[in-house]
N, CA, C and O of each residue as an XYZ file, in Angstrom:
884
protein
N      -1.807     -2.398     -6.489
C      -1.884     -1.198     -6.896
C      -2.434     -0.680     -5.946
O      -2.691      0.523     -5.963
N       0.636      1.460     -8.589
C       0.352      2.400     -8.227
C      -0.529      1.970     -6.925
O      -0.095      2.483     -5.893
N      -2.336      0.653     -6.647
C      -3.329      1.015     -7.091
C      -5.033      0.646     -6.289
O      -6.065      1.063     -6.815
N      -7.063      1.716     -4.348
C      -8.388      2.026     -4.102
C      -9.281      0.826     -4.140
O     -10.070      0.735     -5.080
N      -9.241     -0.219     -3.108
C     -10.010     -1.453     -3.002
C      -9.964     -1.938     -1.559
O      -8.975     -1.724     -0.859
N     -11.022     -2.582     -1.121
C     -11.024     -3.122      0.233
C     -10.224     -4.390      0.322
O      -9.997     -5.052     -0.690
N      -9.780     -4.752      1.545
C      -9.014     -5.968      1.745
C      -9.957     -7.140      1.955
O     -10.993     -6.991      2.603
N      -9.616     -8.295      1.420
C     -10.420     -9.492      1.595
C      -9.910    -10.317      2.755
O      -8.704    -10.387      2.992
N     -10.815    -10.936      3.474
C     -10.431    -11.849      4.536
C     -10.896    -13.238      4.126
O     -12.040    -13.426      3.711
N      -9.980    -14.223      4.248
C     -10.398    -15.563      3.881
C     -10.534    -16.418      5.125
O     -10.276    -15.977      6.245
N     -10.947    -17.650      4.894
C     -11.107    -18.560      6.018
C     -12.557    -18.902      6.233
O     -13.429    -18.466      5.480
N     -12.813    -19.675      7.251
C     -14.154    -20.139      7.554
C     -14.560    -19.687      8.942
O     -13.718    -19.518      9.825
N     -15.840    -19.496      9.126
C     -16.369    -19.216     10.456
C     -17.331    -20.332     10.820
O     -18.188    -20.719     10.025
N     -17.178    -20.841     12.028
C     -18.017    -21.942     12.484
C     -18.823    -21.454     13.669
O     -18.253    -21.013     14.667
N     -20.134    -21.525     13.575
C     -20.955    -20.992     14.650
C     -21.929    -22.020     15.185
O     -22.251    -22.996     14.506
N     -22.399    -21.802     16.402
C     -23.414    -22.669     17.011
C     -24.531    -21.795     17.531
O     -24.274    -20.762     18.149
N     -25.757    -22.190     17.295
C     -26.894    -21.440     17.800
C     -27.778    -22.344     18.627
O     -27.941    -23.523     18.314
N     -28.344    -21.796     19.676
C     -29.300    -22.569     20.478
C     -30.703    -22.304     19.989
O     -31.122    -21.149     19.913
N     -31.426    -23.330     19.659
C     -32.803    -23.160     19.220
C     -33.688    -23.252     20.449
O     -33.920    -24.340     20.977
N     -34.187    -22.097     20.908
C     -34.921    -22.034     22.155
C     -36.209    -22.846     22.093
O     -36.637    -23.410     23.100
N     -36.822    -22.907     20.927
C     -38.097    -23.623     20.831
C     -37.938    -25.097     21.148
O     -38.815    -25.691     21.775
N     -36.848    -25.692     20.731
C     -36.659    -27.124     20.949
C     -35.691    -27.418     22.064
O     -35.613    -28.549     22.544
N     -34.944    -26.399     22.486
C     -33.933    -26.622     23.501
C     -32.754    -27.410     22.984
O     -31.931    -27.881     23.769
N     -32.655    -27.564     21.658
C     -31.584    -28.361     21.055
C     -30.472    -27.455     20.551
O     -30.742    -26.391     19.995
N     -29.212    -27.874     20.744
C     -28.060    -27.126     20.243
C     -27.664    -27.727     18.907
O     -27.317    -28.906     18.836
N     -27.713    -26.928     17.848
C     -27.355    -27.434     16.528
C     -26.274    -26.547     15.931
O     -26.139    -25.380     16.299
N     -25.509    -27.110     15.008
C     -24.434    -26.348     14.367
C     -25.015    -25.495     13.238
O     -25.804    -25.966     12.419
N     -24.597    -24.221     13.221
C     -25.077    -23.322     12.171
C     -24.472    -23.721     10.834
O     -23.414    -24.345     10.764
N     -25.166    -23.345      9.792
C     -24.647    -23.612      8.450
C     -23.351    -22.839      8.237
O     -23.243    -21.673      8.617
N     -22.383    -23.491      7.634
C     -21.095    -22.845      7.374
C     -21.202    -21.993      6.122
O     -21.619    -22.484      5.073
N     -20.824    -20.705      6.220
C     -20.835    -19.884      5.010
C     -19.737    -20.338      4.053
O     -18.726    -20.907      4.466
N     -19.954    -20.078      2.785
C     -18.945    -20.446      1.784
C     -17.673    -19.630      2.014
O     -17.763    -18.457      2.376
N     -16.500    -20.214      1.814
C     -15.248    -19.468      1.996
C     -15.157    -18.326      0.990
O     -15.623    -18.442     -0.144
N     -14.548    -17.216      1.422
C     -14.361    -16.074      0.530
C     -13.218    -16.381     -0.424
O     -12.141    -16.802     -0.003
N     -13.460    -16.170     -1.708
C     -12.426    -16.449     -2.710
C     -11.298    -15.433     -2.597
O     -11.546    -14.246     -2.382
N     -10.075    -15.889     -2.739
C      -8.912    -15.005     -2.708
C      -8.617    -14.550     -4.135
O      -8.536    -15.371     -5.049
N      -8.460    -13.255     -4.321
C      -8.166    -12.696     -5.638
C      -6.791    -13.198     -6.093
O      -5.793    -12.915     -5.430
N      -6.717    -13.934     -7.205
C      -5.417    -14.472     -7.639
C      -4.431    -13.407     -8.091
O      -3.245    -13.696     -8.253
N      -4.900    -12.178     -8.297
C      -3.991    -11.105     -8.705
C      -3.286    -10.440     -7.532
O      -2.265     -9.779     -7.719
N      -3.823    -10.609     -6.313
C      -3.295     -9.866     -5.174
C      -1.801    -10.110     -4.955
O      -1.032     -9.159     -4.814
N      -1.396    -11.362     -4.927
C       0.004    -11.693     -4.675
C       0.942    -11.195     -5.757
O       1.900    -10.486     -5.449
N       0.696    -11.549     -7.046
C       1.590    -11.081     -8.112
C       1.674     -9.563     -8.228
O       2.756     -9.022     -8.457
N       0.539     -8.865     -8.072
C       0.556     -7.408     -8.154
C       1.338     -6.815     -6.979
O       2.080     -5.848     -7.152
N       1.174     -7.389     -5.791
C       1.917     -6.907     -4.625
C       3.422     -7.037     -4.836
O       4.183     -6.159     -4.431
N       3.857     -8.131     -5.471
C       5.287     -8.322     -5.725
C       5.819     -7.293     -6.719
O       6.893     -6.723     -6.520
N       5.058     -7.059     -7.794
C       5.483     -6.063     -8.784
C       5.518     -4.677     -8.159
O       6.456     -3.912     -8.386
N       4.501     -4.356     -7.376
C       4.424     -3.063     -6.699
C       5.643     -2.848     -5.797
O       6.229     -1.766     -5.779
N       6.012     -3.881     -5.056
C       7.182     -3.797     -4.183
C       8.461     -3.621     -5.003
O       9.312     -2.801     -4.659
N       8.595     -4.386     -6.084
C       9.822     -4.348     -6.881
C      10.050     -2.982     -7.516
O      11.198     -2.563     -7.665
N       8.991     -2.281     -7.892
C       9.156     -0.948     -8.484
C       9.951     -0.047     -7.543
O      10.852      0.670     -7.980
N       9.620     -0.083     -6.254
C      10.338      0.743     -5.276
C      11.691      0.129     -4.913
O      12.683      0.844     -4.770
N      11.727     -1.188     -4.765
C      12.967     -1.856     -4.347
C      14.078     -1.688     -5.385
O      15.245     -1.533     -5.026
N      13.722     -1.717     -6.658
C      14.740     -1.546     -7.706
C      15.385     -0.165     -7.597
O      16.603     -0.028     -7.717
N      14.560      0.855     -7.369
C      15.111      2.212     -7.234
C      16.032      2.333     -6.027
O      16.998      3.096     -6.059
N      15.742      1.590     -4.966
C      16.557      1.652     -3.759
C      17.773      0.717     -3.839
O      18.647      0.755     -2.973
N      17.822     -0.107     -4.866
C      18.899     -1.084     -4.978
C      20.053     -0.580     -5.817
O      20.192      0.618     -6.063
N      20.881     -1.524     -6.252
C      22.039     -1.205     -7.086
C      21.978     -2.076     -8.337
O      21.058     -2.878     -8.499
N      22.959     -1.913     -9.216
C      23.016     -2.736    -10.412
C      22.343     -2.054    -11.594
O      22.066     -0.855    -11.566
N      22.088     -2.838    -12.627
C      21.511     -2.340    -13.877
C      20.008     -2.158    -13.695
O      19.234     -3.100    -13.862
N      19.608     -0.946    -13.353
C      18.193     -0.693    -13.048
C      17.328     -0.754    -14.303
O      16.184     -1.204    -14.242
N      17.862     -0.307    -15.437
C      17.094     -0.372    -16.681
C      16.738     -1.818    -17.011
O      15.602     -2.115    -17.381
N      17.716     -2.719    -16.874
C      17.467     -4.139    -17.159
C      16.480     -4.731    -16.150
O      15.617     -5.530    -16.514
N      16.613     -4.334    -14.883
C      15.704     -4.834    -13.849
C      14.273     -4.396    -14.127
O      13.339     -5.183    -13.974
N      14.098     -3.139    -14.537
C      12.758     -2.662    -14.860
C      12.209     -3.343    -16.111
O      11.012     -3.617    -16.193
N      13.077     -3.617    -17.084
C      12.622     -4.329    -18.285
C      12.074     -5.711    -17.923
O      11.057     -6.143    -18.466
N      12.745     -6.390    -17.014
C      12.247     -7.703    -16.567
C      10.900     -7.549    -15.863
O      10.007     -8.379    -16.027
N      10.765     -6.493    -15.089
C       9.513     -6.248    -14.377
C       8.379     -5.941    -15.359
O       7.246     -6.379    -15.164
N       8.691     -5.194    -16.401
C       7.701     -4.923    -17.445
C       7.241     -6.236    -18.073
O       6.053     -6.418    -18.343
N       8.177     -7.144    -18.304
C       7.825     -8.440    -18.871
C       6.906     -9.243    -17.963
O       5.974     -9.892    -18.438
N       7.161     -9.202    -16.671
C       6.304     -9.919    -15.713
C       4.904     -9.331    -15.692
O       3.916    -10.065    -15.671
N       4.819     -8.009    -15.698
C       3.508     -7.350    -15.696
C       2.762     -7.635    -16.999
O       1.545     -7.815    -16.993
N       3.490     -7.674    -18.111
C       2.867     -7.961    -19.406
C       2.292     -9.376    -19.430
O       1.188     -9.589    -19.933
N       3.034    -10.340    -18.890
C       2.533    -11.717    -18.825
C       1.282    -11.801    -17.962
O       0.352    -12.544    -18.277
N       1.263    -11.042    -16.881
C       0.104    -11.023    -15.988
C      -1.105    -10.384    -16.699
O      -2.239    -10.834    -16.534
N      -0.845     -9.338    -17.485
C      -1.930     -8.688    -18.234
C      -2.548     -9.652    -19.254
O      -3.760     -9.631    -19.471
N      -1.726    -10.490    -19.873
C      -2.250    -11.466    -20.833
C      -3.034    -12.566    -20.132
O      -3.978    -13.123    -20.692
N      -2.637    -12.872    -18.911
C      -3.343    -13.891    -18.131
C      -4.699    -13.382    -17.632
O      -5.652    -14.149    -17.496
N      -4.767    -12.058    -17.359
C      -5.998    -11.440    -16.848
C      -6.362    -10.252    -17.746
O      -6.233     -9.102    -17.326
N      -6.813    -10.518    -18.970
C      -7.011     -9.437    -19.944
C      -8.124     -8.449    -19.604
O      -8.164     -7.355    -20.167
N      -9.019     -8.810    -18.703
C     -10.132     -7.911    -18.361
C      -9.874     -7.100    -17.090
O     -10.737     -6.345    -16.641
N      -8.679     -7.263    -16.515
C      -8.354     -6.549    -15.280
C      -7.378     -5.409    -15.572
O      -6.410     -5.601    -16.309
N      -7.622     -4.214    -14.999
C      -6.720     -3.086    -15.271
C      -5.418     -3.109    -14.477
O      -4.437     -2.485    -14.884
N      -5.394     -3.823    -13.344
C      -4.235     -3.729    -12.444
C      -2.900     -4.097    -13.095
O      -1.930     -3.358    -12.925
N      -2.809     -5.220    -13.839
C      -1.503     -5.533    -14.448
C      -1.037     -4.470    -15.433
O       0.157     -4.185    -15.521
N      -1.985     -3.877    -16.181
C      -1.612     -2.827    -17.133
C      -1.119     -1.577    -16.415
O      -0.193     -0.912    -16.877
N      -1.744     -1.262    -15.278
C      -1.288     -0.108    -14.490
C       0.158     -0.310    -14.069
O       0.979      0.599    -14.197
N       0.472     -1.498    -13.569
C       1.830     -1.725    -13.067
C       2.838     -1.939    -14.183
O       4.029     -1.690    -14.001
N       2.370     -2.396    -15.334
C       3.266     -2.416    -16.504
C       3.621     -0.980    -16.878
O       4.781     -0.680    -17.159
N       2.617     -0.084    -16.883
C       2.862      1.317    -17.216
C       3.785      1.977    -16.201
O       4.675      2.743    -16.570
N       3.574      1.679    -14.919
C       4.418      2.274    -13.875
C       5.859      1.783    -13.997
O       6.798      2.557    -13.816
N       6.033      0.495    -14.305
C       7.387     -0.043    -14.505
C       8.040      0.582    -15.734
O       9.234      0.882    -15.719
N       7.262      0.778    -16.798
C       7.799      1.427    -18.000
C       8.251      2.855    -17.695
O       9.330      3.276    -18.113
N       7.418      3.592    -16.964
C       7.779      4.987    -16.661
C       8.963      5.054    -15.708
O       9.790      5.961    -15.806
N       9.051      4.099    -14.784
C      10.197      4.067    -13.873
C      11.485      3.755    -14.633
O      12.548      4.293    -14.322
N      11.377      2.882    -15.628
C      12.568      2.517    -16.404
C      13.076      3.680    -17.238
O      14.263      3.749    -17.556
N      12.171      4.604    -17.597
C      12.551      5.704    -18.493
C      13.671      6.564    -17.915
O      14.469      7.133    -18.661
N      13.732      6.660    -16.594
C      14.775      7.478    -15.953
C      16.180      6.951    -16.237
O      17.163      7.677    -16.094
N      16.267      5.697    -16.636
C      17.572      5.050    -16.785
C      17.901      4.719    -18.247
O      18.807      3.930    -18.515
N      17.156      5.327    -19.206
C      17.301      4.890    -20.597
C      17.670      5.980    -21.593
O      17.852      5.661    -22.768
N      17.791      7.213    -21.212
C      18.136      8.252    -22.171
C      17.049      8.443    -23.216
O      15.862      8.387    -22.894
N      17.446      8.669    -24.478
C      16.486      8.972    -25.539
C      15.522      7.825    -25.814
O      14.387      8.059    -26.228
N      15.955      6.607    -25.592
C      15.072      5.467    -25.843
C      13.882      5.453    -24.887
O      12.938      4.684    -25.071
N      13.932      6.318    -23.854
C      12.838      6.378    -22.893
C      11.570      6.964    -23.501
O      10.479      6.720    -22.987
N      11.687      7.731    -24.583
C      10.511      8.388    -25.144
C       9.441      7.394    -25.566
O       8.253      7.629    -25.344
N       9.845      6.299    -26.165
C       8.849      5.292    -26.562
C       8.225      4.643    -25.334
O       7.045      4.290    -25.356
N       8.998      4.480    -24.262
C       8.475      3.881    -23.032
C       7.411      4.762    -22.390
O       6.374      4.263    -21.954
N       7.663      6.076    -22.329
C       6.698      6.954    -21.667
C       5.440      7.135    -22.508
O       4.359      7.363    -21.965
N       5.571      7.037    -23.829
C       4.376      7.079    -24.679
C       3.520      5.842    -24.456
O       2.297      5.930    -24.342
N       4.174      4.693    -24.396
C       3.429      3.455    -24.150
C       2.785      3.475    -22.767
O       1.647      3.036    -22.599
N       3.522      3.988    -21.773
C       2.987      4.042    -20.414
C       1.725      4.906    -20.366
O       0.733      4.521    -19.747
N       1.760      6.053    -21.008
C       0.579      6.926    -21.030
C      -0.606      6.210    -21.678
O      -1.716      6.235    -21.146
N      -0.369      5.572    -22.827
C      -1.459      4.876    -23.527
C      -2.061      3.772    -22.660
O      -3.279      3.597    -22.633
N      -1.219      3.035    -21.961
C      -1.712      1.959    -21.094
C      -2.561      2.510    -19.950
O      -3.619      1.963    -19.642
N      -2.101      3.586    -19.325
C      -2.843      4.162    -18.200
C      -4.186      4.719    -18.650
O      -5.192      4.552    -17.960
N      -4.207      5.373    -19.790
C      -5.480      5.886    -20.306
C      -6.420      4.737    -20.665
O      -7.635      4.853    -20.507
N      -5.855      3.625    -21.150
C      -6.677      2.448    -21.464
C      -7.300      1.859    -20.202
O      -8.441      1.400    -20.234
N      -6.564      1.867    -19.094
C      -7.124      1.312    -17.849
C      -8.274      2.171    -17.331
O      -9.223      1.646    -16.750
N      -8.198      3.481    -17.533
C      -9.294      4.359    -17.109
C     -10.543      4.084    -17.932
O     -11.656      4.125    -17.410
N     -10.360      3.803    -19.218
C     -11.500      3.461    -20.068
C     -12.053      2.087    -19.716
O     -13.250      1.835    -19.857
N     -11.170      1.196    -19.254
C     -11.574     -0.167    -18.913
C     -12.406     -0.216    -17.637
O     -13.468     -0.838    -17.606
N     -11.914      0.449    -16.573
C     -12.600      0.411    -15.279
C     -12.067      1.541    -14.406
O     -11.137      1.348    -13.622
N     -12.664      2.720    -14.549
C     -12.138      3.879    -13.808
C     -12.323      3.731    -12.302
O     -11.523      4.252    -11.526
N     -13.378      3.020    -11.881
C     -13.606      2.850    -10.443
C     -12.427      2.142     -9.781
O     -12.038      2.486     -8.665
N     -11.865      1.159    -10.468
C     -10.721      0.412     -9.931
C      -9.409      1.129    -10.239
O      -8.557      1.280     -9.364
N      -9.254      1.565    -11.476
C      -7.971      2.107    -11.929
C      -7.745      3.552    -11.503
O      -6.601      3.988    -11.376
N      -8.827      4.302    -11.280
C      -8.748      5.741    -11.106
C      -7.626      6.292    -10.262
O      -6.792      7.031    -10.787
N      -7.555      5.970     -8.959
C      -6.521      6.590     -8.116
C      -5.105      6.305     -8.606
O      -4.255      7.196     -8.617
N      -4.855      5.065     -9.012
C      -3.500      4.650     -9.387
C      -3.127      5.164    -10.772
O      -2.004      5.619    -10.989
N      -4.075      5.090    -11.712
C      -3.789      5.564    -13.063
C      -3.608      7.082    -13.076
O      -2.686      7.589    -13.716
N      -4.476      7.807    -12.379
C      -4.333      9.263    -12.339
C      -3.028      9.667    -11.633
O      -2.366     10.617    -12.051
N      -2.666      8.955    -10.576
C      -1.417      9.268     -9.875
C      -0.218      9.055    -10.797
O       0.689      9.886    -10.856
N      -0.225      7.935    -11.514
C       0.882      7.638    -12.426
C       0.904      8.602    -13.610
O       1.979      8.994    -14.065
N      -0.266      8.989    -14.113
C      -0.307      9.968    -15.202
C       0.197     11.328    -14.725
O       0.856     12.046    -15.477
N      -0.110     11.683    -13.477
C       0.418     12.930    -12.932
C       1.929     12.939    -12.928
O       2.553     13.934    -13.297
N       2.522     11.826    -12.507
C       3.991     11.723    -12.492
C       4.545     11.853    -13.906
O       5.521     12.568    -14.133
N       3.916     11.156    -14.857
C       4.392     11.208    -16.236
C       4.321     12.623    -16.801
O       5.314     13.131    -17.322
N       3.156     13.265    -16.702
C       3.015     14.610    -17.265
C       3.973     15.597    -16.604
O       4.390     16.569    -17.233
N       4.327     15.355    -15.338
C       5.254     16.250    -14.643
C       6.709     15.980    -15.008
O       7.486     16.917    -15.189
N       7.080     14.721    -15.117
C       8.491     14.365    -15.304
C       8.932     14.342    -16.771
O      10.098     14.592    -17.077
N       7.996     14.042    -17.669
C       8.348     13.912    -19.086
C       8.590     15.301    -19.687
O       7.886     16.247    -19.333
N       9.566     15.442    -20.585
C       9.797     16.741    -21.230
C       8.551     17.201    -22.000
O       7.766     16.390    -22.490
N       8.398     18.512    -22.088
C       7.262     19.065    -22.816
C       7.508     19.139    -24.316
O       8.525     18.671    -24.826
N       6.538     19.746    -25.010
C       6.642     19.920    -26.460
C       7.873     20.770    -26.796
O       8.151     21.720    -26.064
N       8.614     20.481    -27.852
C       8.331     19.527    -28.927
C       8.922     18.138    -28.720
O       8.808     17.280    -29.596
N       9.558     17.907    -27.560
C      10.196     16.606    -27.345
C       9.159     15.542    -26.998
O       9.162     14.449    -27.563
N       8.277     15.875    -26.068
C       7.283     14.887    -25.649
C       6.041     15.629    -25.142
O       5.801     16.779    -25.512
N       5.252     14.954    -24.288
C       3.942     15.484    -23.930
C       3.868     16.106    -22.533
O       2.772     16.401    -22.058
N       4.986     16.309    -21.876
C       4.972     16.850    -20.522
C       4.154     18.137    -20.408
O       4.197     18.989    -21.295
N       3.405     18.269    -19.297
C       2.523     19.423    -19.119
C       2.150     19.485    -17.638
O       1.414     18.628    -17.148
N       2.647     20.485    -16.929
C       2.407     20.549    -15.486
C       0.950     20.850    -15.135
O       0.477     20.437    -14.076
N       0.227     21.564    -16.009
C      -1.203     21.785    -15.740
C      -1.966     20.462    -15.750
O      -2.794     20.202    -14.876
N      -1.678     19.643    -16.737
C      -2.325     18.333    -16.812
C      -1.863     17.446    -15.661
O      -2.644     16.666    -15.115
N      -0.588     17.570    -15.297
C      -0.069     16.780    -14.174
C      -0.858     17.074    -12.913
O      -1.291     16.153    -12.221
N      -1.052     18.361    -12.605
C      -1.764     18.698    -11.377
C      -3.217     18.237    -11.426
O      -3.765     17.812    -10.408
N      -3.843     18.315    -12.589
C      -5.230     17.849    -12.709
C      -5.321     16.367    -12.367
O      -6.255     15.935    -11.691
N      -4.345     15.589    -12.837
C      -4.345     14.148    -12.534
C      -4.064     13.903    -11.050
O      -4.703     13.048    -10.438
N      -3.118     14.640    -10.466
C      -2.842     14.456     -9.038
C      -4.073     14.782     -8.193
O      -4.361     14.083     -7.222
N      -4.793     15.834     -8.555
C      -5.995     16.200     -7.809
C      -7.051     15.097     -7.899
O      -7.706     14.768     -6.910
N      -7.204     14.537     -9.088
C      -8.169     13.447     -9.260
C      -7.760     12.226     -8.431
O      -8.613     11.554     -7.851
N      -6.470     11.943     -8.378
C      -5.987     10.795     -7.608
C      -6.277     10.963     -6.127
O      -6.776     10.040     -5.484
N      -5.967     12.139     -5.576
C      -6.206     12.401     -4.154
C      -7.692     12.364     -3.841
O      -8.097     11.848     -2.799
N      -8.518     12.915     -4.749
C      -9.966     12.919     -4.532
C     -10.533     11.501     -4.551
O     -11.458     11.186     -3.803
N      -9.973     10.649     -5.409
C     -10.471      9.279     -5.510
C     -10.005      8.409     -4.352
O     -10.730      7.516     -3.913
N      -8.789      8.666     -3.850
C      -8.255      7.849     -2.750
C      -7.194      8.642     -1.989
O      -6.125      8.941     -2.521
N      -7.504      8.974     -0.751
C      -6.537      9.662      0.105
C      -5.663      8.599      0.761
O      -6.122      7.885      1.653
N      -4.410      8.488      0.327
C      -3.512      7.464      0.865
C      -2.071      7.951      0.768
O      -1.806      9.043      0.267
N      -1.160      7.142      1.244
C       0.260      7.492      1.226
C       0.713      7.887     -0.175
O       1.360      8.920     -0.349
N       0.379      7.074     -1.175
C       0.900      7.277     -2.525
C       0.382      8.555     -3.164
O       1.152      9.298     -3.773
N      -0.922      8.821     -3.032
C      -1.484      9.981     -3.705
C      -0.993     11.286     -3.079
O      -0.663     12.228     -3.799
N      -0.942     11.353     -1.751
C      -0.454     12.575     -1.106
C       1.055     12.741     -1.312
O       1.539     13.862     -1.467
N       1.789     11.641     -1.314
C       3.238     11.696     -1.534
C       3.548     12.320     -2.895
O       4.318     13.276     -2.990
N       2.938     11.767     -3.945
C       3.291     12.229     -5.287
C       2.776     13.633     -5.574
O       3.418     14.393     -6.299
N       1.624     13.985     -5.012
C       1.138     15.353     -5.186
C       2.042     16.317     -4.412
O       2.359     17.401     -4.902
N       2.454     15.924     -3.211
C       3.371     16.758     -2.435
C       4.699     16.957     -3.128
O       5.239     18.063     -3.124
N       5.235     15.904     -3.725
C       6.499     16.004     -4.461
C       6.360     16.973     -5.632
O       7.247     17.790     -5.881
N       5.233     16.873     -6.353
C       4.974     17.792     -7.461
C       4.924     19.236     -6.969
O       5.548     20.119     -7.557
N       4.181     19.473     -5.893
C       4.048     20.834     -5.358
C       5.397     21.389     -4.910
O       5.668     22.581     -5.058
N       6.233     20.520     -4.363
C       7.576     20.942     -3.946
C       8.395     21.366     -5.162
O       9.079     22.389     -5.124
N       8.330     20.586     -6.241
C       9.041     20.945     -7.468
C       8.548     22.269     -8.041
O       9.303     23.003     -8.679
N       7.268     22.563     -7.804
C       6.674     23.803     -8.312
C       6.945     24.996     -7.399
O       6.527     26.112     -7.707
N       7.632     24.780     -6.286
C       7.948     25.868     -5.370
C       6.818     26.232     -4.425
O       6.881     27.272     -3.769
N       5.795     25.410     -4.339
C       4.646     25.669     -3.459
C       4.888     24.921     -2.141
O       4.270     23.893     -1.864
N       5.793     25.462     -1.354
C       6.354     24.743     -0.217
C       5.318     24.425      0.869
O       5.312     23.314      1.398
N       4.460     25.363      1.205
C       3.481     25.119      2.270
C       2.489     24.028      1.877
O       2.160     23.160      2.686
N       2.016     24.075      0.635
C       1.105     23.034      0.156
C       1.823     21.688      0.100
O       1.255     20.655      0.453
N       3.079     21.713     -0.350
C       3.856     20.480     -0.432
C       4.016     19.851      0.945
O       3.822     18.646      1.110
N       4.368     20.665      1.928
C       4.558     20.159      3.290
C       3.280     19.502      3.808
O       3.329     18.435      4.418
N       2.152     20.135      3.565
C       0.874     19.607      4.028
C       0.632     18.198      3.478
O       0.269     17.291      4.226
N       0.833     18.021      2.180
C       0.556     16.718      1.575
C       1.599     15.668      1.973
O       1.259     14.504      2.185
N       2.850     16.075      2.073
C       3.893     15.130      2.473
C       3.690     14.669      3.920
O       3.895     13.496      4.234
N       3.292     15.582      4.790
C       3.021     15.203      6.182
C       1.807     14.281      6.269
O       1.782     13.354      7.079
N       0.802     14.539      5.434
C      -0.346     13.635      5.391
C       0.080     12.241      4.942
O      -0.347     11.237      5.513
N       0.922     12.191      3.919
C       1.400     10.894      3.417
C       2.142     10.139      4.514
O       1.940      8.938      4.693
N       3.001     10.844      5.245
C       3.815     10.208      6.287
C       2.962      9.718      7.449
O       3.343      8.773      8.139
N       1.827     10.343      7.672
C       0.977      9.991      8.815
C       0.220      8.680      8.624
O      -0.260      8.099      9.597
N       0.107      8.211      7.392
C      -0.607      6.956      7.177
C       0.194      5.793      7.748
O       1.408      5.735      7.555
N      -0.464      4.856      8.453
C       0.263      3.682      8.943
C       0.677      2.786      7.779
O       0.042      2.785      6.724
N       1.747      2.026      7.986
C       2.158      1.070      6.957
C       1.020      0.091      6.699
O       0.360     -0.373      7.628
N       0.800     -0.216      5.418
C      -0.316     -1.068      5.029
C       0.103     -2.526      4.974
O       1.172     -2.838      4.448
N      -0.718     -3.430      5.508
C      -0.404     -4.861      5.401
C      -0.244     -5.250      3.931
O      -1.063     -4.886      3.087
N       0.814     -5.990      3.642
C       1.056     -6.421      2.272
C       1.766     -5.405      1.405
O       2.053     -5.683      0.241
N       2.058     -4.224      1.949
C       2.768     -3.181      1.205
C       4.172     -3.032      1.801
O       4.435     -2.103      2.565
N       5.056     -3.946      1.449
C       6.408     -3.919      2.015
C       7.178     -2.663      1.607
O       8.146     -2.276      2.261
N       6.734     -2.036      0.521
C       7.428     -0.854      0.018
C       7.148      0.405      0.824
O       7.839      1.408      0.643
N       6.152      0.383      1.715
C       5.782      1.596      2.441
C       6.943      2.173      3.252
O       7.117      3.391      3.299
N       7.729      1.320      3.884
C       8.846      1.813      4.693
C       9.856      2.571      3.831
O      10.384      3.597      4.258
N      10.129      2.076      2.622
C      11.068      2.758      1.726
C      10.499      4.089      1.246
O      11.222      5.080      1.141
N       9.201      4.102      0.955
C       8.578      5.352      0.510
C       8.617      6.399      1.619
O       8.808      7.586      1.356
N       8.435      5.954      2.852
C       8.466      6.912      3.957
C       9.869      7.501      4.145
O      10.004      8.651      4.564
N      10.906      6.725      3.840
C      12.267      7.281      3.856
C      12.373      8.420      2.848
O      12.954      9.465      3.140
N      11.806      8.213      1.656
C      11.843      9.230      0.610
C      11.069     10.478      1.038
O      11.509     11.601      0.791
N       9.923     10.277      1.676
C       9.103     11.405      2.122
C       9.831     12.202      3.201
O       9.825     13.433      3.176
N      10.456     11.506      4.145
C      11.209     12.203      5.202
C      12.340     13.034      4.602
O      12.623     14.136      5.073
N      12.987     12.504      3.560
C      14.064     13.254      2.908
C      13.525     14.528      2.254
O      14.175     15.573      2.296
N      12.334     14.439      1.646
C      11.735     15.628      1.048
C      11.358     16.657      2.110
O      11.573     17.854      1.920
N      10.806     16.203      3.207
C      10.434     17.112      4.301
C      11.684     17.776      4.901
O      11.647     18.946      5.283
N      12.777     17.030      4.980
C      14.027     17.603      5.492
C      14.507     18.727      4.568
O      15.000     19.751      5.041
N      14.366     18.540      3.266
C      14.749     19.593      2.314
C      13.869     20.823      2.485
O      14.343     21.950      2.337
N      12.602     20.619      2.791
C      11.692     21.749      2.990
C      12.043     22.552      4.244
O      11.716     23.735      4.343
N      12.708     21.907      5.193
C      13.071     22.597      6.440
C      14.352     23.414      6.306
O      14.673     24.199      7.199
N      15.083     23.248      5.221
C      16.347     23.978      5.048
C      16.119     25.338      4.402
O      17.072     26.085      4.183
């Protein structure tokens, strides 16, 4: 993760120090190895698949349903972590584009999951959950069909950018601003998103940058 955390480095460091008092060279104590977060790999795969499915072909609704199942299994394996729930919600909301009326139950569940992650651990979930909620409130139909609300969408996008300035938060806020006809603001955020270097472990960044370039090209016409 959607989803504001530092990168871990694993491995061992071996050092030698000279003890001047004795003139003896002794080996320094080896620090304990840094534990690797077991969620990093599975979450990275789900995160990549969300974008890859949209760029691919075939039955996208079925592909997203399988992805929702994988995220759900991960959430049951790590019930105290918000990340699997965030990506289950993102997969649910992505699938809604391909499901017609049956999408309404998916977007309701996605909203509930994202709000639950904010209650669980806002420090971890905040940027990703707010970004995903912004997309939902913007894309989902408004009352009386569903809960769509562009004022709420922008509030969530602002919170996401404030919590973490990165490719994803500026991209989605820029896309929203473009849809709202606020072209200069949209260009600013989209250009900021494009300026971020590709992140290690984020194979989807190259595909997202293609999408951003396409939006910027539309702004130039």
